C-alpha positions as CSV (number, residue, x, y, z in Angstrom):
1,M,0.0,0.0,0.0
2,T,1.2,3.5,-0.7
3,L,0.1,6.7,1.1
4,E,-1.5,9.4,-1.0
5,N,0.6,12.5,-2.0
6,W,-1.5,14.8,0.3
7,A,-0.5,12.7,3.3
8,L,3.1,12.6,2.3
9,R,3.2,16.4,1.9
10,A,1.5,16.9,5.3
11,M,4.1,14.7,6.9
12,Q,6.9,16.7,5.4
13,R,5.4,19.9,6.4
14,W,4.5,18.9,10.0
15,P,6.9,16.1,10.8
16,N,6.4,15.8,14.6
17,V,2.7,15.6,15.1
18,P,2.0,13.2,18.1
19,A,0.3,9.9,17.2
20,L,-3.1,8.9,18.2
21,F,-3.9,5.6,20.1
22,G,-7.2,4.0,21.3
23,W,-9.5,5.9,19.0
24,L,-9.6,4.0,15.8
25,S,-10.3,0.3,15.4
26,L,-11.0,-2.5,12.8
27,D,-13.5,-5.2,13.5
28,R,-13.5,-8.7,12.1
29,R,-16.2,-7.9,9.6
30,G,-13.9,-5.2,7.9
31,H,-15.6,-2.2,9.4
32,W,-13.6,0.9,10.5
33,L,-14.7,2.4,14.0
34,I,-14.0,5.5,15.8
35,K,-14.5,5.2,19.6
36,G,-16.4,2.0,19.1
37,E,-18.9,3.6,16.5
38,I,-18.8,2.2,12.9
39,I,-17.7,4.8,10.4
40,S,-20.3,4.9,7.7
41,R,-19.4,7.9,5.5
42,P,-18.0,6.5,2.1
43,Q,-15.6,9.5,1.8
44,I,-14.0,8.8,5.2
45,I,-13.9,5.0,4.5
46,D,-12.2,5.5,1.1
47,T,-9.7,7.9,2.6
48,I,-8.8,5.5,5.4
49,N,-8.6,2.5,2.9
50,R,-6.1,4.5,0.8
51,N,-3.9,5.5,3.7
52,Y,-3.7,2.5,5.8
53,E,-0.3,0.9,6.4
54,A,1.9,-0.8,9.0
55,D,5.0,0.6,10.7
56,A,8.3,-1.2,11.3
57,H,6.9,-2.6,14.6
58,G,3.8,-4.3,13.0
59,R,1.5,-1.5,14.3
60,W,-1.2,-0.7,11.6
61,F,-2.2,2.9,11.2
62,F,-4.3,5.4,9.2
63,Q,-2.2,8.3,8.1
64,N,-4.5,11.4,8.7
65,G,-2.4,14.1,7.1
66,P,0.6,14.5,9.4
67,Q,-0.8,12.4,12.2
68,R,-0.9,8.6,12.5
69,G,-3.9,7.1,14.0
70,Y,-3.1,3.5,15.2
71,M,-5.5,0.9,14.8
72,T,-6.8,-1.6,17.3
73,L,-7.5,-4.8,15.6
74,E,-10.2,-7.2,16.7
75,Y,-8.6,-10.0,14.7
76,A,-6.2,-9.2,11.8
77,P,-4.9,-6.2,9.9
78,L,-6.9,-7.0,6.9
79,V,-10.3,-8.6,6.3
80,L,-10.9,-10.6,3.2
81,H,-14.0,-11.3,1.3
82,V,-15.0,-13.1,-2.1
83,E,-16.1,-10.8,-4.8
84,G,-16.9,-12.2,-8.4
85,G,-14.9,-15.3,-7.4
86,R,-11.7,-13.3,-6.4
87,L,-10.4,-12.5,-2.9
88,I,-10.5,-8.8,-2.1
89,T,-9.2,-7.1,1.0
90,H,-11.6,-4.8,3.0
91,T,-9.5,-1.9,1.6
92,A,-10.5,-2.9,-2.0
93,L,-7.2,-4.5,-3.0
94,P,-7.2,-7.9,-5.0
95,V,-5.3,-10.7,-3.4
96,E,-3.3,-12.5,-6.0
97,N,-0.3,-14.0,-4.2
98,P,-1.2,-15.6,-0.9
99,T,1.7,-17.4,0.7
100,Q,0.6,-19.1,3.8
101,A,-2.8,-20.3,5.2
102,F,-3.8,-20.8,8.8
103,L,-6.8,-22.3,10.6
104,D,-7.4,-21.2,14.2
105,E,-9.0,-23.1,17.0
106,E,-12.5,-21.9,16.0
107,G,-12.2,-22.7,12.3
108,S,-11.4,-19.1,11.2
109,L,-9.1,-18.9,8.1
110,V,-6.2,-16.4,7.9
111,L,-4.0,-15.9,4.9
112,Q,-0.8,-14.2,4.6
113,T,-1.0,-12.0,1.5
114,E,1.0,-9.6,-0.5
115,H,-0.8,-6.9,1.4
116,G,-0.4,-8.2,4.8
117,P,-2.2,-10.8,7.1
118,G,-5.9,-11.1,6.4
119,L,-9.0,-13.0,8.1
120,L,-11.6,-14.4,5.7
121,V,-15.1,-13.3,6.7
122,D,-17.3,-16.0,8.0
123,N,-19.8,-15.6,5.2
124,D,-17.1,-16.8,2.7
125,L,-15.8,-19.8,4.7
126,E,-17.9,-22.1,2.4
127,W,-15.9,-20.7,-0.6
128,A,-12.8,-21.7,1.1
129,L,-14.0,-25.1,2.2
130,E,-14.8,-25.9,-1.6
131,R,-11.2,-25.3,-2.2
132,M,-9.7,-27.4,0.6
133,T,-8.4,-31.0,-0.2
134,L,-7.0,-34.0,1.6
135,S,-4.7,-36.0,-0.7
136,G,-6.3,-34.5,-3.7
137,K,-9.9,-35.2,-2.6
138,P,-12.5,-32.7,-1.2
139,V,-12.4,-32.5,2.5
140,D,-15.2,-34.1,4.7
141,E,-16.4,-33.3,8.1
142,D,-14.1,-35.8,9.7
143,S,-11.0,-34.5,8.0
144,L,-11.9,-30.9,8.9
145,A,-12.5,-31.9,12.5
146,A,-9.2,-33.6,12.7
147,A,-7.5,-30.6,11.3
148,L,-9.1,-28.3,13.9
149,A,-8.0,-30.8,16.7
150,T,-4.4,-30.5,15.5
151,P,-2.4,-28.6,18.1
152,G,-1.5,-24.9,17.4
153,G,1.6,-24.4,15.5
154,Q,1.4,-27.7,13.8
155,P,0.7,-28.4,10.1
156,T,-2.4,-30.1,9.0
157,P,-2.7,-32.6,6.0
158,L,-5.1,-30.2,4.2
159,Q,-4.3,-28.0,1.3
160,L,-6.1,-24.8,0.2
161,A,-6.1,-24.0,-3.5
162,I,-6.3,-20.3,-4.3
163,G,-5.7,-19.5,-8.0
164,D,-2.4,-21.3,-9.0
165,A,-1.3,-21.6,-5.4
166,A,-1.8,-24.8,-3.3
167,L,-1.1,-23.8,0.2
168,S,-0.6,-26.2,3.1
169,L,-3.0,-25.3,5.9
170,Q,-1.5,-24.8,9.3
171,R,-3.1,-24.8,12.6
172,L,-2.5,-21.7,14.7
173,D,-4.4,-20.4,17.6
174,R,-5.8,-16.9,17.4
175,A,-3.4,-15.8,20.2
176,Q,-0.4,-17.0,18.2
177,L,-1.2,-15.1,15.0
178,P,0.3,-11.7,15.8
179,V,3.7,-13.0,16.7
180,R,3.8,-15.5,13.8
181,L,2.6,-13.0,11.2
182,G,4.2,-9.8,12.6
183,F,1.4,-7.5,13.6
184,V,0.1,-5.9,16.8
185,R,-3.5,-6.2,17.8
186,D,-3.6,-3.5,20.4
187,P,-0.8,-0.9,19.5
188,G,0.5,1.4,22.2
189,P,3.3,4.1,22.1
190,L,6.9,3.2,22.1
191,A,9.3,4.5,24.8
192,G,9.7,8.3,24.3
193,E,6.9,8.4,21.6
194,A,4.8,11.4,21.7
195,V,0.9,10.8,22.1
196,S,-2.0,12.9,21.2
197,T,-5.3,13.0,23.0
198,R,-7.3,14.2,19.9
199,I,-7.5,13.8,16.1
200,A,-5.5,16.4,14.3
201,D,-7.7,18.9,12.3
C-alpha cells in the first residue's frame, strides 16, 4: 500500500505531530470504527482505505495528514471477502499471491497475502471449504474436525487451492497469530513516543 501524496506532503510539512492511540479500530467484519462507533461515510472509509499501512513494529495505522492514528485490531490487519470469485481485502485490493494459510481453533481462516495478514469473513468460509483438499480429494467433516484438533503451531494434512497456489493449511491459535505474522492487535506508544489526545484537524 502507498500513502497518497497529500498525506506525504503533510508529513513533510509537520513531521512531529503526536500519534493517536485508542480511538480507531477495525472489527472482524472489515468495519472501521472511531471510539467504538462504525464509520459509515463513504468518503472517510475511502480515505482510510487508501492511507492504511503498518510501521516497522507491526502496528497498523491510518495516516491522517501529518498524524498517525493507530488501529486496534479485533482480529487481523486485513479482512478478506470474495467478490466475483476473487479474494479482495476490505480496503479494495485484490489478493493475487497468498503465501500461507492458517486455521485457528474456532475454524477461522487467515491468509498471509502480499498486502499483509488477512482474516476471511465468516460468510465466505464455504468458498474456502470448496477449495480445501486432503490427498487431492475434497475435505469431509471428519478430516476438517481432525485438522481443527491439530495442536496450534502444527501443520495439517489439508491443502487450500487459491488461484495457482496450493497452500498447506497450518493450525495456529488466534493468540499466536500476531507473533507469527508480525502484527500488533492493540498498539501502544513506544518509549519516548509522543501521544496525542485528539485527532488532528
